[in-house]
N, CA and C of each residue as an Amber inpcrd file, in Angstrom:
protein
   714
 -16.5060000  37.3520000  16.4580000 -15.7790000  36.8200000  17.0720000
 -14.9240000  35.8860000  16.3230000 -15.5110000  35.2940000  15.3830000
 -14.7890000  34.1630000  14.4200000 -13.6940000  34.4620000  13.6490000
 -13.7770000  35.8790000  13.2290000 -13.0660000  36.6860000  12.4610000
 -11.7260000  36.9510000  13.2680000 -11.9510000  37.3680000  15.0030000
 -10.7850000  37.7290000  15.8040000 -10.1740000  36.3810000  15.7760000
 -10.6150000  35.0420000  16.1220000 -10.1770000  33.8060000  16.5970000
  -9.2050000  33.5490000  15.1370000  -9.6260000  33.7140000  13.9090000
  -8.7150000  33.3800000  12.8440000  -7.6340000  34.2690000  12.5830000
  -7.9690000  35.4180000  12.8770000  -6.9220000  36.4430000  12.9180000
  -5.8410000  35.6960000  13.8310000  -6.1820000  35.7370000  15.3140000
  -5.2880000  34.9310000  16.1260000  -4.6980000  33.8060000  15.9570000
  -5.5350000  32.7760000  15.3510000  -5.1440000  31.4750000  15.2820000
  -5.7330000  31.1430000  13.8340000  -4.7940000  31.6650000  12.7080000
  -4.9380000  31.1800000  11.4540000  -4.9890000  29.2270000  11.1670000
  -5.6420000  29.1720000  10.1780000  -5.6410000  27.8220000   9.6410000
  -4.1930000  27.5700000   9.4300000  -3.5890000  26.1720000   9.8060000
  -2.2630000  25.7290000   9.5450000  -2.5200000  24.2500000   9.0110000
  -1.4910000  23.9980000   7.8310000  -1.4710000  22.7740000   7.3940000
  -1.1500000  21.7300000   8.4670000  -2.1590000  20.7980000   8.6310000
  -1.9480000  19.4260000   9.5680000  -0.6170000  18.7740000   9.1410000
   0.1540000  18.9240000   8.2880000   1.0730000  18.1780000   8.2380000
   2.4340000  18.8990000   8.6620000   2.8040000  20.2020000   7.7920000
   3.7610000  20.5270000   8.1450000   3.6660000  22.4780000   9.3040000
   2.3320000  22.7720000   9.1780000   2.1670000  23.8760000   9.8490000
   2.2660000  25.1430000   9.3410000   2.4950000  24.9860000   7.9160000
   2.2610000  26.2140000   7.1430000   1.2090000  26.9020000   7.0430000
   0.5920000  28.0900000   6.9810000  -0.6090000  28.9290000   6.7620000
  -1.1200000  28.2560000   5.4840000  -2.7120000  28.1020000   5.8760000
  -3.5530000  27.6230000   4.4840000  -4.7020000  28.2460000   4.5860000
  -5.7170000  28.2700000   3.6710000  -6.8200000  28.4050000   3.5900000
  -7.8500000  28.2090000   4.5680000  -8.2720000  26.8300000   4.8410000
  -9.0550000  26.2020000   5.2240000  -8.5970000  25.5040000   6.7450000
  -9.4770000  25.1080000   7.8710000  -8.8510000  24.5690000   8.8010000
  -8.8420000  23.1870000   8.3670000  -8.0360000  22.2120000   8.9930000
  -8.0790000  20.8740000   8.8910000  -7.4950000  20.7620000   7.1320000
  -6.5250000  21.3870000   6.7290000  -6.2350000  21.1470000   5.2350000
  -4.8290000  20.8540000   5.1060000  -4.3000000  20.6010000   3.9320000
  -2.8820000  20.5980000   3.3100000  -2.6060000  21.5890000   2.8490000
  -1.1010000  22.2850000   3.1910000  -0.5760000  23.2910000   2.0690000
  -0.4470000  22.3730000   0.5960000   0.2640000  23.1880000  -0.2980000
   0.1680000  22.7590000  -1.8350000   1.3580000  21.8310000  -1.7010000
   2.4040000  22.1620000  -0.7720000   3.6470000  21.3220000  -1.1180000
   3.0570000  19.7670000  -0.4500000   2.4680000  19.9050000   0.8340000
   2.3290000  18.6730000   1.3580000   1.1310000  17.7200000   0.7730000
   0.2160000  18.2380000   0.2100000  -0.9480000  18.0630000  -0.8770000
  -0.1070000  17.1830000  -1.9610000   0.9690000  18.1260000  -2.4400000
   1.8310000  17.1900000  -3.7520000   2.6030000  15.7080000  -3.3170000
   2.9100000  15.8820000  -1.9460000   3.7950000  14.9280000  -1.2530000
   3.0910000  13.6250000  -0.7110000   1.4860000  13.8200000  -0.6630000
   0.6420000  12.9700000  -0.3050000   0.0230000  12.0050000  -1.3800000
   0.3610000  10.7330000  -1.3630000  -0.2830000   9.8570000  -2.3960000
  -1.5400000   9.7240000  -2.3400000  -2.4720000  10.5080000  -2.4950000
  -3.8420000  10.0400000  -2.5000000  -4.4660000   9.0470000  -3.7700000
  -4.9460000   7.9270000  -3.4110000  -5.5620000   6.9450000  -4.5360000
  -6.3230000   7.7810000  -5.3280000  -6.4070000   7.4140000  -6.8250000
  -7.3590000   8.2030000  -7.6230000  -6.9050000   7.1620000  -8.9810000
  -8.3240000   7.1740000  -9.5090000  -8.4190000   6.3810000 -10.9850000
  -8.8520000   4.8020000 -10.8250000  -8.1080000   4.0480000 -11.5850000
  -8.5710000   2.5790000 -11.7300000  -7.5000000   2.1920000 -10.0030000
  -8.3440000   1.4250000  -9.2010000  -7.8990000   1.0000000  -8.3690000
  -8.4710000  -0.5650000  -8.0380000  -7.9080000  -1.2650000  -7.1860000
  -8.1460000  -2.5710000  -6.9210000  -9.4900000  -2.5040000  -6.3860000
 -10.5780000  -3.3540000  -6.6460000 -12.0310000  -3.2310000  -5.8930000
 -11.9410000  -4.0610000  -4.6070000 -10.9980000  -4.8780000  -4.0470000
 -10.8830000  -5.6380000  -2.9230000  -9.9190000  -4.8160000  -1.9470000
  -9.0060000  -4.2280000  -2.1830000  -8.1240000  -3.2950000  -1.2420000
  -7.8980000  -2.0360000  -1.4850000  -8.3410000  -1.4990000  -2.8500000
  -7.9240000   0.0950000  -2.8780000  -6.8270000   0.3590000  -3.5110000
  -5.8240000  -0.6980000  -3.8780000  -4.5470000  -0.0890000  -4.4060000
  -4.5660000   0.1800000  -5.8570000  -3.9720000   1.4160000  -6.0640000
  -3.9540000   1.7250000  -7.5960000  -3.5520000   0.8050000  -8.5060000
  -4.0490000   0.5500000  -9.8940000  -3.7460000  -0.0150000 -11.0070000
  -3.7700000   0.4030000 -11.7990000  -2.7450000  -0.0030000 -12.8370000
  -2.3390000   0.7480000 -14.1940000  -3.8710000   0.5630000 -15.1750000
  -3.9720000   1.3820000 -16.0100000  -4.9720000   1.7860000 -16.8450000
  -6.2330000   2.5920000 -16.4650000  -7.2150000   2.4500000 -16.9400000
  -8.0390000   3.4190000 -17.0740000  -9.4520000   2.8730000 -16.4490000
  -9.9590000   3.4250000 -15.5040000 -11.2880000   2.9630000 -14.4930000
 -12.4260000   2.9560000 -15.8700000 -12.8630000   1.6240000 -16.4370000
 -13.8620000   1.6110000 -17.2060000 -15.2950000   1.0160000 -16.5070000
 -15.2460000   1.0660000 -15.1190000 -16.5580000   0.9150000 -14.6530000
 -16.4130000  -0.7880000 -14.1260000 -15.7360000  -1.3160000 -14.3100000
 -15.8590000  -2.7570000 -13.8090000 -14.7690000  -3.0520000 -13.0090000
 -15.1660000  -4.0370000 -11.8910000 -14.2450000  -4.3420000 -11.1400000
 -12.9480000  -5.0790000 -11.4340000 -11.7870000  -4.5140000 -11.0030000
 -10.3390000  -5.1320000 -11.0850000  -9.7850000  -5.3860000 -10.1870000
  -8.8810000  -6.3850000  -9.6560000  -8.2180000  -6.9580000  -8.6760000
  -6.6530000  -6.8470000  -8.9870000  -6.0800000  -6.4540000  -8.0010000
  -4.4130000  -6.5870000  -7.8300000  -4.0110000  -8.1580000  -7.7620000
  -2.8680000  -8.1650000  -8.1820000  -2.3500000  -9.6150000  -7.8480000
  -2.3400000 -10.0970000  -6.5790000  -2.2330000  -9.3240000  -5.3820000
  -2.6890000  -9.8080000  -4.0330000  -3.8750000 -10.4360000  -3.9260000
  -4.7550000  -9.7850000  -4.3750000  -6.2640000 -10.2470000  -3.9860000
  -6.7040000 -11.0750000  -5.1440000  -6.0270000 -11.5280000  -5.8780000
  -6.3690000 -12.5160000  -7.0090000  -5.6830000 -13.8490000  -6.3730000
  -4.7110000 -13.8200000  -5.9910000  -4.2990000 -14.8390000  -5.3270000
  -4.5820000 -15.3770000  -3.5370000  -4.8130000 -14.2230000  -2.9690000
  -5.1860000 -14.5110000  -1.4270000  -6.6770000 -14.2250000  -1.3310000
  -7.2320000 -15.4870000  -0.5000000  -8.6220000 -15.3990000  -0.2150000
  -8.7960000 -14.1360000   0.5680000  -9.9350000 -13.4620000   0.1470000
 -10.2220000 -12.4130000   0.7710000 -11.7500000 -12.1980000   1.6340000
 -11.7710000 -12.6180000   2.5900000 -13.2470000 -12.5910000   3.5060000
 -14.2090000 -11.2890000   3.4730000 -13.6410000 -10.4190000   2.3120000
 -14.4820000  -9.1770000   2.4860000 -14.9010000  -9.2320000   0.9930000
 -16.2300000  -8.1060000   0.8090000 -16.6300000  -7.9100000  -0.7890000
 -15.9590000  -6.9910000  -1.6080000 -15.6180000  -5.7390000  -1.0130000
 -14.7890000  -4.6640000  -1.4590000 -14.1660000  -4.0740000  -0.4940000
 -13.0440000  -3.2000000  -1.2500000 -12.0950000  -2.2150000  -0.0150000
 -11.8550000  -1.2450000  -0.7970000 -11.5020000   0.0440000   0.1160000
 -11.1140000   1.1300000  -0.5370000  -9.9020000   1.7360000   0.3430000
  -8.7600000   2.2840000  -0.2990000  -7.8030000   2.8250000   0.6160000
  -7.6590000   4.5120000   0.2200000  -7.5860000   5.5650000   1.2390000
  -7.5160000   6.7820000   0.6370000  -5.8910000   7.2040000   0.2400000
  -5.1270000   6.5290000   0.5590000  -3.7780000   6.9110000   0.2520000
  -2.9770000   5.8460000   0.2420000  -1.5870000   5.7090000  -0.3340000
  -0.7030000   4.8830000  -0.4230000   0.1590000   5.1870000   0.8610000
   0.5780000   4.3880000   1.5510000   1.4780000   4.3060000   2.8100000
   3.0220000   4.5760000   2.6830000   3.2190000   5.8530000   2.1240000
   4.7990000   6.2990000   1.6810000   4.5580000   7.7390000   1.8710000
   5.7530000   8.3270000   1.7960000   5.7940000   9.8910000   1.7950000
   5.2070000  10.5290000   2.8920000   4.2700000  11.5960000   2.4070000
   3.5640000  12.3160000   3.5320000   2.6450000  11.3940000   4.5580000
   1.8580000  10.6910000   3.4430000   1.1000000   9.6090000   4.0670000
   1.3300000   8.7970000   5.1620000   2.2600000   8.3320000   5.0530000
   3.2020000   7.5230000   6.1620000   3.3460000   8.5620000   7.1840000
   3.9340000   9.8680000   6.9330000   4.0300000  10.4430000   8.0440000
   2.7080000  10.8140000   8.9880000   1.4870000  11.3010000   8.1960000
   0.4040000  11.3720000   8.6620000  -0.1610000  10.2950000   9.4970000
  -0.0370000   9.0150000   8.9320000  -0.5780000   7.6330000   9.6770000
   0.5230000   7.6140000  10.9460000   1.5400000   7.6850000  10.8930000
   2.3720000   7.5880000  12.1980000   2.0610000   8.4770000  13.1540000
   1.8250000   9.8970000  12.6310000   1.3560000  11.0050000  13.7640000
   0.0910000  10.5660000  14.5370000  -0.7650000  10.0540000  13.5710000
  -1.9630000  10.0120000  14.3240000  -1.9130000   8.5240000  15.0730000
  -1.0330000   7.4420000  14.8110000  -0.9360000   6.3520000  15.3560000
  -0.2100000   6.5890000  16.4180000   0.8530000   6.9800000  16.7380000
   1.8530000   7.3440000  17.4200000   2.1020000   8.3990000  18.3740000
   1.6360000   9.3730000  17.7600000   2.1670000  10.6880000  18.2590000
   0.7800000  11.7470000  18.3950000   0.0790000  11.1410000  19.1100000
  -1.0780000  11.5500000  19.7310000  -1.8270000  12.7000000  18.7670000
  -1.5590000  12.7340000  17.7320000  -2.0790000  13.6660000  16.8780000
  -3.6660000  13.3180000  16.2740000  -4.5190000  13.2600000  17.3760000
  -5.9210000  13.1670000  17.3910000  -6.5840000  14.2110000  16.2570000
  -5.8570000  15.1180000  15.9410000  -6.8480000  16.3120000  15.1620000
  -6.5870000  15.9640000  13.7300000  -5.6860000  14.7120000  13.3830000
  -5.4010000  14.3280000  11.9360000  -6.7910000  13.5390000  11.6240000
  -7.3800000  13.1560000  12.8800000  -8.7250000  11.7860000  12.5640000
  -9.8330000  12.8560000  11.6130000  -9.8920000  14.2320000  11.6660000
 -10.9610000  14.7760000  11.1920000 -10.6010000  14.7700000   9.7140000
  -9.1890000  15.2300000   9.2240000  -9.2340000  15.4810000   7.7400000
  -9.1200000  13.9450000   6.8230000  -8.2370000  12.9670000   7.7540000
  -8.2830000  11.6150000   7.3720000  -9.6230000  11.0180000   7.2110000
 -10.4550000  11.5500000   7.9210000 -11.9300000  10.2740000   7.7630000
 -12.4750000  11.2530000   6.5780000 -12.4960000  12.5890000   6.4720000
 -12.6300000  13.5660000   5.3210000 -12.2740000  12.4860000   3.8930000
 -10.9330000  12.5580000   3.9360000 -10.4790000  11.6850000   2.6880000
 -10.8350000  10.2790000   2.7350000 -10.9660000   9.4780000   3.6020000
 -11.6470000   8.0840000   3.6670000 -13.0430000   8.1780000   3.2770000
 -13.6430000   8.8990000   3.6480000 -15.1840000   8.9790000   3.2550000
 -15.2660000   9.5100000   1.9840000 -14.3340000  10.1190000   0.9970000
 -14.4530000  10.5760000  -0.3040000 -14.2610000   9.3900000  -0.9900000
 -13.5470000   8.3360000  -0.4340000 -13.5880000   7.0570000  -1.4290000
 -14.2380000   5.8430000  -1.3220000 -15.1830000   6.0680000  -0.2260000
 -15.8510000   4.8230000   0.5180000 -17.1310000   4.6260000  -0.3840000
 -17.7220000   5.6820000  -1.3630000 -19.0510000   5.7900000  -2.0500000
 -19.1860000   4.2130000  -2.2310000 -18.4790000   3.5580000  -2.9500000
 -19.0860000   2.0350000  -3.7550000 -19.2860000   1.1160000  -2.5950000
 -18.6500000   1.4410000  -1.1460000 -18.9980000   0.3740000  -0.1380000
 -20.2970000   0.7450000   0.6960000 -20.8230000   2.0550000   0.7170000
 -21.8790000   2.6630000   1.5990000 -23.3440000   2.1900000   0.8410000
 -24.1840000   1.9200000   2.1360000 -25.4140000   1.9080000   1.8040000
 -26.1830000   2.5520000   2.8880000 -27.4450000   2.8100000   2.8830000
 -28.1100000   3.3370000   3.8730000 -28.0530000   2.5270000   5.3360000
 -27.8700000   1.3640000   5.1040000 -27.7220000   0.3160000   6.2220000
 -26.6420000  -0.0730000   7.1360000 -25.4530000   0.5280000   6.1420000
 -24.2210000   0.1320000   6.6940000 -23.9110000   0.6140000   7.9730000
 -22.9210000  -0.2600000   8.8000000 -22.6260000   0.3620000   9.8760000
 -21.0420000   0.2690000   9.8700000 -20.4810000   1.3020000  10.6640000
 -19.2810000   1.1660000  10.6780000 -18.8420000   0.5910000  12.0300000
 -17.4240000  -0.3020000  11.6430000 -16.7490000  -1.1340000  13.1470000
 -15.3370000  -1.1100000  12.6980000 -14.8130000  -0.7080000  13.7980000
 -13.5850000  -0.2750000  13.7920000 -12.4690000  -1.5220000  14.3020000
 -11.5350000  -1.8020000  13.5840000 -10.7090000  -2.7480000  14.0100000
 -10.3620000  -2.5610000  15.5910000 -10.2820000  -3.5170000  16.3580000
 -10.0070000  -3.3730000  17.8760000  -8.5800000  -3.4690000  18.2210000
  -8.2230000  -2.7570000  19.0420000  -7.0060000  -2.9750000  19.8860000
  -7.0260000  -3.3110000  21.1570000  -5.9340000  -4.5020000  21.5270000
  -5.8020000  -5.1890000  22.7890000  -5.5960000  -4.1390000  23.7840000
  -6.6030000  -4.4850000  24.6950000  -6.4220000  -4.1020000  26.3450000
  -5.0410000  -2.9270000  26.6330000  -4.0400000  -3.8010000  26.4480000
  -2.7570000  -3.8760000  26.8940000  -2.4120000  -2.5240000  25.9350000
  -2.7840000  -2.2860000  24.7250000  -2.1600000  -1.6110000  23.8340000
  -2.9880000  -0.2410000  24.0130000  -4.3230000  -0.4500000  24.5140000
  -5.1690000   0.6590000  24.6190000  -4.3300000   1.6310000  25.9220000
  -3.8890000   0.6760000  26.8050000  -3.3160000   1.2810000  28.3140000
  -2.1100000   2.0050000  27.8420000  -1.3520000   1.3490000  26.8390000
   0.0730000   2.0650000  26.6310000  -0.3630000   3.5780000  25.7060000
  -1.5200000   3.2700000  24.9660000  -1.6030000   4.5220000  23.8300000
  -2.2420000   5.2810000  24.3260000  -3.4870000   4.8250000  24.8120000
  -4.7320000   5.4990000  25.2640000  -6.0110000   5.8830000  24.4800000
  -5.5130000   5.4800000  23.2010000  -6.6320000   5.4180000  22.2910000
  -6.7000000   4.5580000  21.0730000  -7.6440000   3.9840000  20.5990000
  -7.6570000   3.0440000  19.4790000  -7.6400000   4.2200000  18.3000000
  -6.9650000   4.3890000  17.4410000  -6.8730000   5.2430000  16.3230000
  -7.9080000   4.7260000  15.1850000  -8.1310000   3.2880000  14.7210000
  -9.2840000   2.9600000  14.2130000 -10.3160000   3.2700000  14.9130000
 -10.9260000   3.4490000  16.1900000 -11.9950000   3.7510000  16.5890000
 -12.2030000   5.1530000  16.5210000 -11.1650000   5.8700000  16.4900000
 -11.4780000   7.6180000  16.5030000 -11.7750000   7.9000000  14.6630000
 -11.0530000   7.3880000  14.1310000 -11.5730000   7.2040000  12.4410000
 -12.5920000   6.8390000  11.9390000 -13.1270000   5.7400000  12.7470000
 -14.5190000   5.2700000  12.7710000 -15.3570000   6.0680000  12.8060000
 -15.6460000   6.6490000  13.9060000 -16.3750000   7.4790000  14.5010000
 -16.5060000   8.7590000  13.5050000 -15.5650000   9.4210000  13.2150000
 -15.6770000  10.5620000  12.3740000 -16.0240000  10.4790000  10.9810000
 -15.7260000   9.1460000  10.6080000 -16.6510000   8.9270000   9.2800000
 -17.9020000   8.5280000   9.3950000 -18.5230000   7.9580000  10.6200000
 -19.7430000   7.5620000  10.8220000 -20.3540000   9.0950000  10.7380000
 -19.6800000   9.9060000  11.4930000 -20.7030000  11.1520000  11.2510000
 -20.4460000  12.0430000  10.1520000 -19.5600000  11.9920000   9.4270000
 -19.7140000  12.6920000   8.0420000 -20.6520000  11.7190000   7.2680000
 -20.6590000  10.6380000   7.0800000 -21.5890000   9.6270000   6.1160000
 -22.8430000   9.5400000   6.5670000 -23.0010000   9.8680000   8.0210000
 -24.5340000   9.7620000   8.5570000 -24.6440000   8.0530000   8.8380000
 -23.8870000   7.5240000   9.1290000 -24.0820000   6.2600000   9.3080000
 -23.5890000   5.5040000  11.0180000 -24.2710000   4.6950000  11.1600000
 -24.3270000   3.9910000  12.7930000 -22.7940000   3.7390000  13.1090000
 -22.3740000   3.7760000  13.9730000 -21.1980000   2.8330000  14.3710000
 -21.1620000   1.9710000  15.3810000 -20.5730000   0.6060000  15.4190000
 -20.4600000  -0.6070000  16.6560000 -19.1480000  -0.4460000  16.9320000
 -18.5810000   0.5380000  18.0700000 -17.2860000   0.4820000  18.2490000
 -16.6910000  -1.0460000  18.6930000 -17.9080000  -1.4740000  19.5080000
 -17.2280000  -2.4630000  20.5760000 -17.8220000  -3.7390000  19.9770000
 -17.8910000  -3.8450000  18.7040000 -18.8030000  -5.2930000  18.2330000
 -17.3020000  -6.2830000  18.2760000 -15.9960000  -5.8760000  18.0450000
 -15.1280000  -6.9000000  17.7320000 -13.9160000  -6.3500000  19.0800000
 -13.2800000  -7.5600000  19.1610000 -12.3110000  -7.5950000  20.3730000
 -11.1410000  -8.1380000  20.3750000 -10.2170000  -7.9590000  20.6200000
  -8.8160000  -8.9910000  20.6340000  -8.8820000  -9.7120000  21.6140000
  -8.8050000 -10.9780000  21.1750000  -8.9200000 -11.8720000  22.6160000
  -7.3710000 -12.1140000  22.9530000  -6.5900000 -11.8440000  22.3020000
  -5.2750000 -12.3580000  22.7340000  -4.3980000 -11.1910000  22.2820000
  -3.2190000 -10.6420000  22.7000000  -2.1100000  -9.8180000  22.3500000
  -1.3040000 -10.1490000  21.5630000  -1.4990000  -9.7300000  19.9690000
  -0.4890000 -10.4820000  19.2860000   0.9400000  -9.4050000  19.0630000
   1.9640000 -10.3730000  18.6680000   2.9610000  -9.7230000  18.4420000
   3.1630000  -8.5110000  17.1900000   3.9370000  -7.4420000  17.3780000
   3.9430000  -6.7810000  15.9380000   4.2880000  -7.2540000  14.7120000
   3.1540000  -7.1390000  13.4120000   3.5930000  -7.5010000  12.2410000
   4.7310000  -7.2390000  11.7940000   5.4330000  -6.1040000  12.5560000
   6.9860000  -5.6200000  11.4380000   7.6820000  -6.5590000  11.3200000
   8.2010000  -6.8690000  10.0870000   9.3770000  -7.7590000   9.6160000
   8.9360000  -9.3960000   9.3700000   7.3230000  -9.4250000   9.6190000
   6.7460000 -10.8800000   9.2600000   6.6530000 -10.7920000   7.9440000
   6.7360000 -12.1760000   7.2530000   6.2550000 -12.6110000   5.9820000
   4.8250000 -12.7060000   6.0950000   4.1910000 -12.6790000   4.7250000
   2.7470000 -12.5120000   4.6500000   2.1250000 -13.9390000   5.3680000
   2.6830000 -15.0280000   5.5740000   2.3150000 -16.3690000   5.8810000
   2.2810000 -15.7740000   7.4300000   3.3780000 -15.4950000   7.9630000
   3.6380000 -15.2350000   9.7220000   2.4960000 -14.1860000   9.7600000
   2.1220000 -13.3240000   8.9810000   1.1290000 -12.3530000   9.3060000
  -0.0060000 -12.8980000   9.7820000  -0.4250000 -13.6460000   8.8450000
  -1.9190000 -14.5430000   8.8820000  -1.9320000 -15.2750000  10.0770000
  -0.9100000 -16.2650000  10.1690000  -0.8820000 -16.9560000  11.3930000
  -0.7770000 -15.9000000  12.7760000   0.0440000 -15.0080000  12.8440000
  -0.2160000 -14.3170000  13.9650000  -1.4260000 -13.6010000  14.4880000
  -2.4600000 -13.6760000  13.6770000  -3.5490000 -12.9450000  13.4660000
  -4.7490000 -14.1000000  13.7770000  -4.3840000 -15.4960000  13.6180000
  -5.3800000 -16.4860000  13.5170000  -6.3860000 -16.3460000  14.9500000
  -7.3990000 -16.5270000  15.0270000  -8.4080000 -16.5930000  16.1870000
  -7.9560000 -15.3500000  17.1840000  -7.3830000 -14.1880000  16.8370000
  -7.0580000 -12.9720000  17.7990000  -8.4420000 -12.1060000  17.7320000
  -8.9710000 -12.0700000  16.8910000 -10.4010000 -11.4130000  16.7890000
 -11.6660000 -11.7570000  16.7480000 -12.5240000 -11.6960000  17.9310000
 -13.7250000 -12.2030000  18.2180000 -14.7440000 -11.0260000  18.0290000
 -16.2220000 -11.6730000  17.7500000 -17.1620000 -10.3090000  17.9980000
 -17.6440000 -10.4900000  19.6150000 -18.0550000  -9.6370000  20.2960000
 -18.2750000  -9.5160000  21.6460000 -20.2010000  -9.4910000  21.6480000
 -20.3260000 -10.4940000  22.2980000 -21.6990000 -11.2260000  22.8410000
 -22.6950000  -9.8570000  22.5900000 -22.7130000  -8.9710000  23.5880000
 -23.5420000  -7.9950000  23.9200000 -23.8570000  -7.1060000  22.8630000
 -22.7620000  -6.7350000  21.9010000 -22.9280000  -6.2620000  20.8170000
 -23.4440000  -6.4610000  19.3510000 -23.2820000  -8.0740000  19.1990000
 -23.9590000  -8.6010000  17.9610000 -25.2140000  -8.4960000  17.9970000
 -26.0010000  -8.2410000  18.9230000 -27.7450000  -8.0680000  18.4100000
 -27.9260000  -6.7520000  18.0000000 -26.9290000  -5.7800000  18.0400000
 -27.0700000  -4.1320000  17.2680000 -26.4940000  -4.2900000  16.0700000
 -26.0380000  -5.4240000  15.9260000 -25.6230000  -5.4790000  14.2930000
 -26.9060000  -5.8860000  13.7400000 -27.4690000  -7.0370000  13.6610000
 -28.6750000  -7.3700000  13.2090000 -28.9840000  -7.4510000  11.5630000
 -27.5660000  -8.2070000  11.3600000 -27.4660000  -8.7370000   9.8610000
 -27.4140000  -7.6950000   8.9360000 -26.6380000  -6.4970000   9.6910000
 -26.4960000  -5.4660000   8.7400000 -25.2150000  -5.2690000   7.7560000
 -24.8950000  -4.6340000   6.8260000 -23.7850000  -4.5460000   6.0470000
 -22.7970000  -3.9480000   6.9770000 -21.5530000  -4.1850000   6.9430000
 -20.2070000  -3.7850000   7.6490000 -19.2980000  -3.3210000   6.7830000
 -18.7330000  -2.2410000   7.3190000 -17.6270000  -1.5180000   6.9890000
 -16.3220000  -1.2260000   7.8730000 -15.6100000  -2.3430000   7.8880000
 -14.1230000  -2.0660000   8.7340000 -13.4510000  -1.2170000   8.5000000
 -12.8620000  -0.5900000   9.4300000 -12.3780000   0.7830000   9.4280000
 -10.6750000   0.4890000  10.2330000  -9.8400000   0.6760000   9.2840000
  -8.6420000   0.6620000   9.9380000  -7.5570000   1.9290000   9.2830000
  -6.4220000   2.2960000  10.4270000  -5.6860000   3.0780000   9.6400000
  -4.8400000   2.4070000   8.6240000  -4.0570000   1.1840000   8.7030000
  -3.3640000   0.7120000   7.4960000  -3.4360000  -0.6750000   6.9150000
  -3.2430000  -1.0370000   5.8230000  -3.5760000  -2.4550000   5.6550000
  -2.1960000  -2.5270000   4.8340000  -1.7860000  -3.6580000   4.9990000
  -0.5710000  -4.4300000   4.7660000  -0.7340000  -5.6400000   3.9280000
  -0.8810000  -6.7570000   4.5380000  -0.9920000  -8.0030000   3.6870000
  -2.7990000  -8.1830000   3.6240000  -3.2520000  -7.6140000   4.8010000
  -4.6970000  -7.7390000   4.7500000  -4.7510000  -8.8500000   5.7890000
  -3.9240000  -9.3210000   6.6330000  -4.4560000 -10.4710000   7.7650000
  -4.9900000 -10.0960000   8.8240000  -5.1070000  -8.3540000   9.4370000
  -5.8560000  -8.0710000  10.4990000  -7.4430000  -7.9970000   9.7300000
  -7.5420000  -7.4690000   8.4900000  -8.8000000  -7.3730000   8.1290000
  -9.6450000  -8.4550000   7.7980000  -8.8290000  -9.6320000   7.5350000
  -9.1330000 -10.8720000   7.0980000  -9.6110000 -11.5540000   8.5030000
  -8.7590000 -11.3560000   9.4270000  -9.4470000 -11.7650000  10.9370000
 -10.6550000 -11.1190000  11.2330000 -10.6040000  -9.6780000  11.2310000
 -11.9120000  -8.9250000  11.5750000 -13.1440000  -9.4970000  10.9090000
 -12.8300000  -9.7330000   9.3910000 -13.9730000 -10.0810000   8.4510000
 -14.7100000 -11.2020000   8.8040000 -13.7270000 -12.2940000   9.2450000
 -14.0690000 -13.6350000   9.7890000 -14.8540000 -13.3620000  10.7300000
 -14.5950000 -12.6130000  11.7960000 -15.4930000 -12.5680000  12.9480000
 -16.6650000 -11.5780000  12.8460000 -16.5680000 -11.0120000  11.9700000
 -17.9340000  -9.8570000  11.6380000 -18.8960000 -10.9460000  10.8860000
 -18.4310000 -11.7250000   9.7740000 -19.3040000 -12.8950000   9.3050000
 -19.9010000 -13.7030000  10.1700000 -18.8750000 -14.1180000  11.1900000
 -19.5060000 -15.0700000  12.2070000 -20.6230000 -14.4570000  13.2540000
 -20.5660000 -13.0520000  13.3190000 -21.6380000 -12.3640000  14.1090000
 -22.8950000 -12.2710000  13.1870000 -22.8370000 -12.2590000  11.8780000
 -24.3330000 -12.2240000  11.0130000 -24.2920000 -10.9280000  10.2810000
 -23.3740000 -10.4520000   9.8980000 -23.0240000  -9.3460000   8.8640000
 -23.8740000  -9.7320000   7.6960000 -24.2180000  -9.0390000   6.7710000
 -24.9170000  -9.3720000   5.6550000 -23.8830000  -9.5310000   4.6320000
 -22.8700000  -8.1900000   4.7890000 -21.7160000  -8.2870000   3.9120000
 -20.4020000  -7.4180000   4.6540000 -19.4650000  -7.1700000   4.2400000
 -18.2260000  -7.1140000   4.8680000 -17.5970000  -6.3500000   3.6030000
 -17.1330000  -5.0770000   3.9520000 -16.1930000  -4.1270000   3.1010000
 -15.3050000  -3.7250000   4.2760000 -14.1710000  -3.1970000   3.5520000
 -12.8940000  -2.6200000   4.1890000 -12.8430000  -1.1240000   3.5940000
 -12.4000000  -0.4230000   4.8690000 -12.0790000   0.9500000   4.2910000
 -10.8640000   1.3730000   5.2930000  -9.3730000   1.9110000   4.5040000
  -8.3660000   2.1180000   5.4250000  -7.9090000   3.3930000   5.1310000
  -7.1990000   3.9170000   5.8930000  -6.5760000   5.7120000   5.5490000
  -5.3960000   5.4090000   4.5450000  -4.5350000   4.1850000   4.7140000
  -3.5000000   3.7700000   3.5720000  -3.3290000   2.6950000   3.7100000
  -2.8380000   2.2270000   2.3990000  -2.7520000   1.0620000   1.9320000
  -1.1870000   0.5530000   1.2250000  -0.6260000  -0.2340000   1.9360000
   1.0120000  -0.5970000   1.4840000   0.7410000  -1.1900000   0.1280000
   1.6020000  -0.7770000  -0.6510000   1.9420000  -1.6470000  -1.9200000
   3.3760000  -1.6530000  -2.0120000   3.2200000  -3.0840000  -2.9820000
   4.7870000  -3.5630000  -3.2010000   6.0200000  -2.8260000  -3.7060000
   5.4390000  -1.4750000  -4.3490000   6.4850000  -0.5200000  -4.9450000
   6.3170000   0.5930000  -4.2290000   5.7520000   0.6350000  -3.1240000
   5.8930000   1.8320000  -2.1530000   6.9270000   1.9620000  -1.5680000
């Protein structure tokens, strides 16, 4: 039956639709056009850095100058070229099928963040945005990552207490001001956290303002440590 199904519905590239060998994969051309992170990366945000990885923590200019209320961070891709296309398709195009390969790529770089006690917590979406979009892409990614890594998830630990305007076009300072006090922990879910380390999950990190607001809320909820994991990181030269 499986062979018949594969004949009728052969695996296709999740980006362009070309035939591929495996389900939920990229064709060679799309893979080449997708800027996956590799080698030496910033230990706080996951952006690639020049030089060789010699096993010690290095940090990008932003993470050296901006206070980051989390311990370590990783990103599966840079937010440009085909990675940007995939993020936007997941976020705005109802392409929930992309969550599975994206979560695999994210889990692939998450090793330094993970302990057996880690719990996955997605960045929350405001209820009005959920009504418009019908799903929170961060929660969808978080559920998949938790399944792949065999970790617990608390999807309702955080909530957006106010609807923030879009971050597009805002300066770094405006982005942080926009998110100030916008994310809080939910009282009914805090008990399930019980002081465990948290991995915050989102689709994109730009300035880090959203992650900072969420990390502050998770620390206030009693997390032992906070790390961050994103599908794509916006870089200055991207």
